[in-house]
mmCIF file of the N, C-alpha and C atoms, coordinates in Angstrom:
data_MODEL
# 
_entry.id   MODEL 
# 
loop_
_atom_site.group_PDB 
_atom_site.id 
_atom_site.type_symbol 
_atom_site.label_atom_id 
_atom_site.label_alt_id 
_atom_site.label_comp_id 
_atom_site.label_asym_id 
_atom_site.label_entity_id 
_atom_site.label_seq_id 
_atom_site.pdbx_PDB_ins_code 
_atom_site.Cartn_x 
_atom_site.Cartn_y 
_atom_site.Cartn_z 
_atom_site.occupancy 
_atom_site.B_iso_or_equiv 
_atom_site.pdbx_formal_charge 
_atom_site.auth_seq_id 
_atom_site.auth_comp_id 
_atom_site.auth_asym_id 
_atom_site.auth_atom_id 
_atom_site.pdbx_PDB_model_num 
ATOM 1   N N  . UNK A 1 1  ? 0.839   -1.199 0.000   1.00 0.00 ? 1  UNK A N  1 
ATOM 2   C CA . UNK A 1 1  ? 0.000   0.000  0.000   1.00 0.00 ? 1  UNK A CA 1 
ATOM 3   C C  . UNK A 1 1  ? 0.880   1.259  0.000   1.00 0.00 ? 1  UNK A C  1 
ATOM 4   N N  . UNK A 1 2  ? 1.861   1.281  0.889   1.00 0.00 ? 2  UNK A N  1 
ATOM 5   C CA . UNK A 1 2  ? 2.764   2.435  0.957   1.00 0.00 ? 2  UNK A CA 1 
ATOM 6   C C  . UNK A 1 2  ? 3.514   2.604  -0.349  1.00 0.00 ? 2  UNK A C  1 
ATOM 7   N N  . UNK A 1 3  ? 3.947   1.466  -0.921  1.00 0.00 ? 3  UNK A N  1 
ATOM 8   C CA . UNK A 1 3  ? 4.656   1.488  -2.195  1.00 0.00 ? 3  UNK A CA 1 
ATOM 9   C C  . UNK A 1 3  ? 3.784   2.131  -3.265  1.00 0.00 ? 3  UNK A C  1 
ATOM 10  N N  . UNK A 1 4  ? 2.504   1.752  -3.278  1.00 0.00 ? 4  UNK A N  1 
ATOM 11  C CA . UNK A 1 4  ? 1.554   2.273  -4.258  1.00 0.00 ? 4  UNK A CA 1 
ATOM 12  C C  . UNK A 1 4  ? 1.414   3.787  -4.115  1.00 0.00 ? 4  UNK A C  1 
ATOM 13  N N  . UNK A 1 5  ? 1.248   4.250  -2.867  1.00 0.00 ? 5  UNK A N  1 
ATOM 14  C CA . UNK A 1 5  ? 1.089   5.688  -2.612  1.00 0.00 ? 5  UNK A CA 1 
ATOM 15  C C  . UNK A 1 5  ? 2.342   6.438  -3.053  1.00 0.00 ? 5  UNK A C  1 
ATOM 16  N N  . UNK A 1 6  ? 3.489   5.847  -2.786  1.00 0.00 ? 6  UNK A N  1 
ATOM 17  C CA . UNK A 1 6  ? 4.748   6.486  -3.159  1.00 0.00 ? 6  UNK A CA 1 
ATOM 18  C C  . UNK A 1 6  ? 4.849   6.601  -4.680  1.00 0.00 ? 6  UNK A C  1 
ATOM 19  N N  . UNK A 1 7  ? 4.465   5.524  -5.362  1.00 0.00 ? 7  UNK A N  1 
ATOM 20  C CA . UNK A 1 7  ? 4.472   5.518  -6.820  1.00 0.00 ? 7  UNK A CA 1 
ATOM 21  C C  . UNK A 1 7  ? 3.556   6.606  -7.360  1.00 0.00 ? 7  UNK A C  1 
ATOM 22  N N  . UNK A 1 8  ? 2.350   6.679  -6.797  1.00 0.00 ? 8  UNK A N  1 
ATOM 23  C CA . UNK A 1 8  ? 1.382   7.693  -7.225  1.00 0.00 ? 8  UNK A CA 1 
ATOM 24  C C  . UNK A 1 8  ? 1.939   9.083  -6.963  1.00 0.00 ? 8  UNK A C  1 
ATOM 25  N N  . UNK A 1 9  ? 2.553   9.271  -5.807  1.00 0.00 ? 9  UNK A N  1 
ATOM 26  C CA . UNK A 1 9  ? 3.099   10.578 -5.452  1.00 0.00 ? 9  UNK A CA 1 
ATOM 27  C C  . UNK A 1 9  ? 4.145   11.025 -6.471  1.00 0.00 ? 9  UNK A C  1 
ATOM 28  N N  . UNK A 1 10 ? 5.038   10.098 -6.837  1.00 0.00 ? 10 UNK A N  1 
ATOM 29  C CA . UNK A 1 10 ? 6.073   10.426 -7.814  1.00 0.00 ? 10 UNK A CA 1 
ATOM 30  C C  . UNK A 1 10 ? 5.429   10.776 -9.154  1.00 0.00 ? 10 UNK A C  1 
ATOM 31  N N  . UNK A 1 11 ? 4.447   9.975  -9.540  1.00 0.00 ? 11 UNK A N  1 
ATOM 32  C CA . UNK A 1 11 ? 3.736   10.246 -10.798 1.00 0.00 ? 11 UNK A CA 1 
ATOM 33  C C  . UNK A 1 11 ? 3.090   11.621 -10.763 1.00 0.00 ? 11 UNK A C  1 
ATOM 34  N N  . UNK A 1 12 ? 2.441   11.941 -9.648  1.00 0.00 ? 12 UNK A N  1 
ATOM 35  C CA . UNK A 1 12 ? 1.723   13.205 -9.530  1.00 0.00 ? 12 UNK A CA 1 
ATOM 36  C C  . UNK A 1 12 ? 2.690   14.377 -9.530  1.00 0.00 ? 12 UNK A C  1 
ATOM 37  N N  . UNK A 1 13 ? 3.848   14.212 -8.899  1.00 0.00 ? 13 UNK A N  1 
ATOM 38  C CA . UNK A 1 13 ? 4.839   15.284 -8.894  1.00 0.00 ? 13 UNK A CA 1 
ATOM 39  C C  . UNK A 1 13 ? 5.269   15.603 -10.317 1.00 0.00 ? 13 UNK A C  1 
ATOM 40  N N  . UNK A 1 14 ? 5.358   14.543 -11.143 1.00 0.00 ? 14 UNK A N  1 
ATOM 41  C CA . UNK A 1 14 ? 5.732   14.748 -12.542 1.00 0.00 ? 14 UNK A CA 1 
ATOM 42  C C  . UNK A 1 14 ? 4.559   15.384 -13.303 1.00 0.00 ? 14 UNK A C  1 
ATOM 43  N N  . UNK A 1 15 ? 3.346   14.905 -13.003 1.00 0.00 ? 15 UNK A N  1 
ATOM 44  C CA . UNK A 1 15 ? 2.166   15.389 -13.730 1.00 0.00 ? 15 UNK A CA 1 
ATOM 45  C C  . UNK A 1 15 ? 1.833   16.833 -13.345 1.00 0.00 ? 15 UNK A C  1 
ATOM 46  N N  . UNK A 1 16 ? 1.825   17.122 -12.061 1.00 0.00 ? 16 UNK A N  1 
ATOM 47  C CA . UNK A 1 16 ? 1.473   18.473 -11.601 1.00 0.00 ? 16 UNK A CA 1 
ATOM 48  C C  . UNK A 1 16 ? 0.973   18.450 -10.179 1.00 0.00 ? 16 UNK A C  1 
ATOM 49  N N  . UNK A 1 17 ? 1.034   19.619 -9.519  1.00 0.00 ? 17 UNK A N  1 
ATOM 50  C CA . UNK A 1 17 ? 0.701   19.680 -8.094  1.00 0.00 ? 17 UNK A CA 1 
ATOM 51  C C  . UNK A 1 17 ? -0.802  19.627 -7.852  1.00 0.00 ? 17 UNK A C  1 
ATOM 52  N N  . UNK A 1 18 ? -1.622  20.033 -8.827  1.00 0.00 ? 18 UNK A N  1 
ATOM 53  C CA . UNK A 1 18 ? -3.072  20.042 -8.622  1.00 0.00 ? 18 UNK A CA 1 
ATOM 54  C C  . UNK A 1 18 ? -3.573  18.626 -8.339  1.00 0.00 ? 18 UNK A C  1 
ATOM 55  N N  . UNK A 1 19 ? -3.123  17.668 -9.146  1.00 0.00 ? 19 UNK A N  1 
ATOM 56  C CA . UNK A 1 19 ? -3.556  16.288 -8.957  1.00 0.00 ? 19 UNK A CA 1 
ATOM 57  C C  . UNK A 1 19 ? -3.016  15.722 -7.648  1.00 0.00 ? 19 UNK A C  1 
ATOM 58  N N  . UNK A 1 20 ? -1.810  16.115 -7.287  1.00 0.00 ? 20 UNK A N  1 
ATOM 59  C CA . UNK A 1 20 ? -1.231  15.677 -6.017  1.00 0.00 ? 20 UNK A CA 1 
ATOM 60  C C  . UNK A 1 20 ? -2.097  16.142 -4.858  1.00 0.00 ? 20 UNK A C  1 
ATOM 61  N N  . UNK A 1 21 ? -2.566  17.386 -4.943  1.00 0.00 ? 21 UNK A N  1 
ATOM 62  C CA . UNK A 1 21 ? -3.453  17.912 -3.907  1.00 0.00 ? 21 UNK A CA 1 
ATOM 63  C C  . UNK A 1 21 ? -4.753  17.121 -3.863  1.00 0.00 ? 21 UNK A C  1 
ATOM 64  N N  . UNK A 1 22 ? -5.261  16.710 -5.034  1.00 0.00 ? 22 UNK A N  1 
ATOM 65  C CA . UNK A 1 22 ? -6.471  15.896 -5.080  1.00 0.00 ? 22 UNK A CA 1 
ATOM 66  C C  . UNK A 1 22 ? -6.258  14.595 -4.333  1.00 0.00 ? 22 UNK A C  1 
ATOM 67  N N  . UNK A 1 23 ? -5.094  13.974 -4.550  1.00 0.00 ? 23 UNK A N  1 
ATOM 68  C CA . UNK A 1 23 ? -4.779  12.712 -3.869  1.00 0.00 ? 23 UNK A CA 1 
ATOM 69  C C  . UNK A 1 23 ? -4.718  12.934 -2.363  1.00 0.00 ? 23 UNK A C  1 
ATOM 70  N N  . UNK A 1 24 ? -4.107  14.043 -1.966  1.00 0.00 ? 24 UNK A N  1 
ATOM 71  C CA . UNK A 1 24 ? -3.987  14.340 -0.533  1.00 0.00 ? 24 UNK A CA 1 
ATOM 72  C C  . UNK A 1 24 ? -5.364  14.506 0.102   1.00 0.00 ? 24 UNK A C  1 
ATOM 73  N N  . UNK A 1 25 ? -6.241  15.250 -0.559  1.00 0.00 ? 25 UNK A N  1 
ATOM 74  C CA . UNK A 1 25 ? -7.576  15.467 -0.004  1.00 0.00 ? 25 UNK A CA 1 
ATOM 75  C C  . UNK A 1 25 ? -8.334  14.154 0.050   1.00 0.00 ? 25 UNK A C  1 
ATOM 76  N N  . UNK A 1 26 ? -8.131  13.309 -0.961  1.00 0.00 ? 26 UNK A N  1 
ATOM 77  C CA . UNK A 1 26 ? -8.794  12.009 -1.004  1.00 0.00 ? 26 UNK A CA 1 
ATOM 78  C C  . UNK A 1 26 ? -8.344  11.155 0.183   1.00 0.00 ? 26 UNK A C  1 
ATOM 79  N N  . UNK A 1 27 ? -7.027  11.100 0.406   1.00 0.00 ? 27 UNK A N  1 
ATOM 80  C CA . UNK A 1 27 ? -6.482  10.330 1.524   1.00 0.00 ? 27 UNK A CA 1 
ATOM 81  C C  . UNK A 1 27 ? -6.983  10.889 2.852   1.00 0.00 ? 27 UNK A C  1 
ATOM 82  N N  . UNK A 1 28 ? -7.026  12.221 2.956   1.00 0.00 ? 28 UNK A N  1 
ATOM 83  C CA . UNK A 1 28 ? -7.490  12.867 4.182   1.00 0.00 ? 28 UNK A CA 1 
ATOM 84  C C  . UNK A 1 28 ? -8.947  12.520 4.443   1.00 0.00 ? 28 UNK A C  1 
ATOM 85  N N  . UNK A 1 29 ? -9.769  12.541 3.367   1.00 0.00 ? 29 UNK A N  1 
ATOM 86  C CA . UNK A 1 29 ? -11.189 12.209 3.518   1.00 0.00 ? 29 UNK A CA 1 
ATOM 87  C C  . UNK A 1 29 ? -11.359 10.774 3.980   1.00 0.00 ? 29 UNK A C  1 
ATOM 88  N N  . UNK A 1 30 ? -10.589 9.859  3.398   1.00 0.00 ? 30 UNK A N  1 
ATOM 89  C CA . UNK A 1 30 ? -10.671 8.449  3.795   1.00 0.00 ? 30 UNK A CA 1 
ATOM 90  C C  . UNK A 1 30 ? -10.295 8.311  5.264   1.00 0.00 ? 30 UNK A C  1 
ATOM 91  N N  . UNK A 1 31 ? -9.207  8.960  5.675   1.00 0.00 ? 31 UNK A N  1 
ATOM 92  C CA . UNK A 1 31 ? -8.734  8.902  7.051   1.00 0.00 ? 31 UNK A CA 1 
ATOM 93  C C  . UNK A 1 31 ? -9.788  9.450  8.009   1.00 0.00 ? 31 UNK A C  1 
ATOM 94  N N  . UNK A 1 32 ? -10.372 10.582 7.643   1.00 0.00 ? 32 UNK A N  1 
ATOM 95  C CA . UNK A 1 32 ? -11.384 11.214 8.480   1.00 0.00 ? 32 UNK A CA 1 
ATOM 96  C C  . UNK A 1 32 ? -12.620 10.325 8.584   1.00 0.00 ? 32 UNK A C  1 
ATOM 97  N N  . UNK A 1 33 ? -12.996 9.708  7.466   1.00 0.00 ? 33 UNK A N  1 
ATOM 98  C CA . UNK A 1 33 ? -14.166 8.833  7.439   1.00 0.00 ? 33 UNK A CA 1 
ATOM 99  C C  . UNK A 1 33 ? -13.942 7.637  8.358   1.00 0.00 ? 33 UNK A C  1 
ATOM 100 N N  . UNK A 1 34 ? -12.746 7.041  8.291   1.00 0.00 ? 34 UNK A N  1 
ATOM 101 C CA . UNK A 1 34 ? -12.429 5.897  9.143   1.00 0.00 ? 34 UNK A CA 1 
ATOM 102 C C  . UNK A 1 34 ? -12.493 6.320  10.610  1.00 0.00 ? 34 UNK A C  1 
ATOM 103 N N  . UNK A 1 35 ? -11.946 7.497  10.910  1.00 0.00 ? 35 UNK A N  1 
ATOM 104 C CA . UNK A 1 35 ? -11.964 7.974  12.292  1.00 0.00 ? 35 UNK A CA 1 
ATOM 105 C C  . UNK A 1 35 ? -13.388 8.158  12.800  1.00 0.00 ? 35 UNK A C  1 
ATOM 106 N N  . UNK A 1 36 ? -14.250 8.722  11.972  1.00 0.00 ? 36 UNK A N  1 
ATOM 107 C CA . UNK A 1 36 ? -15.636 8.940  12.393  1.00 0.00 ? 36 UNK A CA 1 
ATOM 108 C C  . UNK A 1 36 ? -16.344 7.601  12.588  1.00 0.00 ? 36 UNK A C  1 
ATOM 109 N N  . UNK A 1 37 ? -16.018 6.627  11.728  1.00 0.00 ? 37 UNK A N  1 
ATOM 110 C CA . UNK A 1 37 ? -16.596 5.286  11.889  1.00 0.00 ? 37 UNK A CA 1 
ATOM 111 C C  . UNK A 1 37 ? -16.176 4.695  13.234  1.00 0.00 ? 37 UNK A C  1 
ATOM 112 N N  . UNK A 1 38 ? -14.904 4.836  13.562  1.00 0.00 ? 38 UNK A N  1 
ATOM 113 C CA . UNK A 1 38 ? -14.401 4.314  14.835  1.00 0.00 ? 38 UNK A CA 1 
ATOM 114 C C  . UNK A 1 38 ? -15.070 5.009  16.014  1.00 0.00 ? 38 UNK A C  1 
ATOM 115 N N  . UNK A 1 39 ? -15.264 6.317  15.898  1.00 0.00 ? 39 UNK A N  1 
ATOM 116 C CA . UNK A 1 39 ? -15.923 7.065  16.971  1.00 0.00 ? 39 UNK A CA 1 
ATOM 117 C C  . UNK A 1 39 ? -17.343 6.559  17.179  1.00 0.00 ? 39 UNK A C  1 
ATOM 118 N N  . UNK A 1 40 ? -18.039 6.300  16.088  1.00 0.00 ? 40 UNK A N  1 
ATOM 119 C CA . UNK A 1 40 ? -19.407 5.787  16.190  1.00 0.00 ? 40 UNK A CA 1 
ATOM 120 C C  . UNK A 1 40 ? -19.419 4.435  16.898  1.00 0.00 ? 40 UNK A C  1 
ATOM 121 N N  . UNK A 1 41 ? -18.453 3.573  16.569  1.00 0.00 ? 41 UNK A N  1 
ATOM 122 C CA . UNK A 1 41 ? -18.369 2.264  17.215  1.00 0.00 ? 41 UNK A CA 1 
ATOM 123 C C  . UNK A 1 41 ? -18.110 2.419  18.708  1.00 0.00 ? 41 UNK A C  1 
ATOM 124 N N  . UNK A 1 42 ? -17.223 3.344  19.066  1.00 0.00 ? 42 UNK A N  1 
ATOM 125 C CA . UNK A 1 42 ? -16.922 3.574  20.476  1.00 0.00 ? 42 UNK A CA 1 
ATOM 126 C C  . UNK A 1 42 ? -18.155 4.088  21.213  1.00 0.00 ? 42 UNK A C  1 
ATOM 127 N N  . UNK A 1 43 ? -18.921 4.969  20.571  1.00 0.00 ? 43 UNK A N  1 
ATOM 128 C CA . UNK A 1 43 ? -20.123 5.513  21.204  1.00 0.00 ? 43 UNK A CA 1 
ATOM 129 C C  . UNK A 1 43 ? -21.140 4.412  21.450  1.00 0.00 ? 43 UNK A C  1 
ATOM 130 N N  . UNK A 1 44 ? -21.255 3.482  20.495  1.00 0.00 ? 44 UNK A N  1 
ATOM 131 C CA . UNK A 1 44 ? -22.226 2.396  20.639  1.00 0.00 ? 44 UNK A CA 1 
ATOM 132 C C  . UNK A 1 44 ? -21.843 1.474  21.796  1.00 0.00 ? 44 UNK A C  1 
ATOM 133 N N  . UNK A 1 45 ? -20.548 1.291  22.007  1.00 0.00 ? 45 UNK A N  1 
ATOM 134 C CA . UNK A 1 45 ? -20.088 0.414  23.082  1.00 0.00 ? 45 UNK A CA 1 
ATOM 135 C C  . UNK A 1 45 ? -20.439 0.975  24.448  1.00 0.00 ? 45 UNK A C  1 
ATOM 136 N N  . UNK A 1 46 ? -20.313 2.294  24.595  1.00 0.00 ? 46 UNK A N  1 
ATOM 137 C CA . UNK A 1 46 ? -20.556 2.920  25.913  1.00 0.00 ? 46 UNK A CA 1 
ATOM 138 C C  . UNK A 1 46 ? -22.032 3.042  26.227  1.00 0.00 ? 46 UNK A C  1 
# 
């Protein structure tokens, strides 16, 4: 997975910074979504 992200990052750096920013926002959204899912699970447990 890390290898894939690194490959994409290198590709995006060559392609342009706009797409790199898109990838960053996408990763951030996924991370945030996972965190909110975990929070919901924790709330249900309590």
